[in-house]
Steps between C-alpha positions, in 0.01 A plus 500: 500500500376403152728300276461340162812281457556370150708197400558276203647716228815429308659410164327256272526401135243555245209255543585441866291550808513693818268542798484824692377514852379807711459433869302762691509593861335765701188520297168301488611330180184327407334839474756626237472505135838386371690564181830458334663784295824521317725766368751450225797735449375828337131396522216591727386263767241253365225299664558131418232313706246553775301282739211574710514470881334159506688372197186455291596722216815581310601733228797517272671732260466349146870441455510240781169328462546126481848514637473667843272406796426694794386330821478562865497304830320711758599247775866581427454873410673445177431577142679326205575563139583183303675595176540248234628517134700809600608738216774765492225764507405375858828629629410763761488569868189347638302654787222371701220741604242488770185715497207538737280798427744786502773321688794387275823321546776389276754225529884577459519367148684203363698474177395250231738462213426283200802419289496393139 
């Protein structure tokens, strides 16, 4: 059974930090391209950050560059999203996403709320 279990969301003030985690089980994690998406109320789901299977390359949406860092620990089957200097516009439900060729899995989502 494949599971992507997310943790680490919550309520934080503007300028604060949070770290999201996504622990995978039931898949060969080190083969998977991993991403974080987010969806704010009334908006479409948006790709936030991605990391290659070996962690050698990352990509970010412009709005989070310099503030967010995606990383992974293949020994722990876990991908992380470190979020610093949070802004109200970062408020959303965040989802982790695993892809290997045409196989795709989503995490359950975790709420991040940035209060001003």
